[in-house]
C-alpha positions as a printed Julia matrix, in Angstrom:
156×3 Matrix{Float64}:
  58.72   70.55   95.61
  61.28   68.94   97.87
  63.94   71.33   99.38
  67.53   71.13   98.26
  69.86   71.75  101.15
  73.53   72.58  100.05
  76.54   73.21  102.23
  78.11   76.9   102.89
  80.72   76.27  100.63
  78.47   75.3    97.63
  76.28   78.35   98.72
  79.32   80.63   98.21
  80.11   79.47   95.04
  76.36   79.72   93.85
  76.43   83.43   94.78
  79.82   84.14   93.65
  81.0    85.19   97.12
  83.23   83.79  100.12
  82.01   81.41  102.7
  82.49   84.05  105.42
  80.04   86.15  103.83
  77.53   83.41  103.52
  78.19   82.7   107.16
  77.44   86.53  108.05
  74.19   86.13  105.94
  73.15   83.14  107.91
  73.97   85.22  111.49
  72.22   88.0   109.97
  69.04   85.79  109.14
  69.21   84.26  112.48
  68.95   87.85  113.84
  66.11   88.8   111.64
  68.22   91.25  110.15
  68.0    89.76  106.51
  65.25   90.1   104.06
  64.44   87.84  102.47
  65.75   85.74  105.54
  67.72   82.48  104.52
  66.24   79.09  105.4
  69.13   77.39  107.15
  69.5    74.36  109.03
  72.02   73.82  111.89
  73.21   70.26  112.16
  74.96   68.84  115.22
  77.41   66.45  115.14
  79.76   65.02  117.86
  82.51   66.7   116.25
  80.8    70.18  116.17
  78.18   71.75  114.02
  77.66   73.09  110.53
  75.26   75.26  108.45
  73.2    74.13  105.4
  71.46   76.68  103.49
  67.97   75.72  101.31
  69.03   76.43   97.89
  66.0    78.22   96.71
  66.45   80.77   99.58
  69.42   81.93   97.69
  67.73   83.34   94.95
  67.49   87.04   96.52
  70.92   87.24   96.57
  73.22   88.12   93.64
  77.19   88.29   92.6
  79.16   90.95   93.88
  79.29   92.78   90.64
  75.83   92.65   89.64
  74.61   96.12   90.06
  77.76   97.38   87.88
  76.59   94.82   85.15
  73.14   96.38   85.18
  74.56   99.52   84.48
  76.27   97.86   81.43
  80.1    98.81   82.66
  80.89   95.0    81.88
  80.65   92.65   78.95
  81.67   89.13   78.13
  85.09   88.09   79.44
  85.52   90.61   82.22
  86.36   93.52   79.79
  84.33   96.91   80.64
  83.27   98.69   77.99
  86.2   101.36   78.49
  88.54   98.63   77.47
  89.97   98.25   81.16
  90.15   94.83   82.51
  88.32   93.52   85.01
  89.28   90.29   87.51
  86.09   88.46   88.56
  87.4    87.23   91.84
  86.88   90.75   92.8
  84.02   93.51   92.48
  85.33   96.77   91.01
  83.32   99.51   91.65
  83.37  101.85   88.67
  82.09  105.46   89.37
  82.78  106.67   85.66
  85.55  109.04   86.73
  88.07  106.86   86.21
  90.33  107.86   83.18
  93.13  105.84   81.74
  95.87  107.98   83.27
  94.54  107.51   86.76
  94.05  103.67   86.39
  97.75  103.73   85.52
  98.97  106.14   88.1
  97.01  103.8    90.87
  98.71  100.68   89.36
 102.17  102.77   89.94
 101.11  103.63   93.36
 100.34   99.84   94.51
 103.31   98.68   92.26
 105.81  101.13   94.36
 104.49  100.28   97.48
 104.68   96.48   96.93
 108.3    97.3    96.08
 108.88   99.18   99.33
 107.59   96.21  101.15
 110.16   94.14   99.45
 107.71   92.14   97.18
 108.99   90.15   94.24
 107.9    90.68   90.51
 106.15   87.12   90.58
 104.11   88.21   93.86
 103.35   91.68   92.51
 101.79   89.78   89.0
  99.73   87.28   91.16
  97.51   90.24   92.11
  96.93   91.37   88.55
  95.23   89.57   85.74
  97.03   87.88   83.37
  96.36   90.15   80.39
  97.75   93.13   82.45
 101.15   91.13   83.35
 103.41   92.94   80.66
 102.46   96.38   81.59
 102.78   95.66   85.33
 105.97   94.05   84.79
 107.27   97.26   82.85
 106.07   99.49   85.48
 107.63   96.88   88.11
 111.52   97.42   86.22
 110.98  101.09   85.81
 110.17  101.73   89.73
 112.94   99.27   90.77
 115.51  101.31   88.6
 114.02  104.4    89.87
 114.41  103.28   93.5
 117.78  102.28   93.08
 118.88  105.67   91.39
 117.55  107.39   94.64
 119.39  104.84   97.02
 122.33  106.75   98.12
 123.8   103.16   99.13
 123.94  101.69   95.8
 127.14  102.92   93.93
 127.87  103.45   90.41
C-alpha cells in the first residue's frame, strides 16, 4: 500500500484539532514521547521547512470530544442529552454535575465580565452558538441595565 502524505493543515482537519496541536504531536513524536508515533516527513526548501504527516499514522488519534461521545453525552447535531447546546469548535468537559441553573450562572458571569471589558453585544454573541443568541442577548441587556443603575456617574 502506498503511503499518503498530507500537510499539517490537512492533518488538523482530519483529527479535528488545531494545527498547533499537530505540530506539538509531531514534536512529541520526534522525541519519542508519543505512542504510537506519527510518521512524519520534513521537507526542506529554499524558503524554509515544512512537515508532512503520513495519513494512516493519524489513526490512533481521535477528535477532542470523543471521550464524551463515548459516555453518550452528545447526540446528533451537537445537542447533549440533557438539552444543552454544545459548539463543536471546542471540546466541553461535562462531569455530570452541571445543572441548568449552574450553566445559566456561568453564562451570566462570562457576559458580565465581557461587559466590564467593554465588549459589544455583537462580540459577546460571537462566542456562543447561534441557538443561544436570544438568551445571551437578554442576559447582556439585563446586565447592562444593572451596571448603569449601579453607576453613580449616570443621572436619571
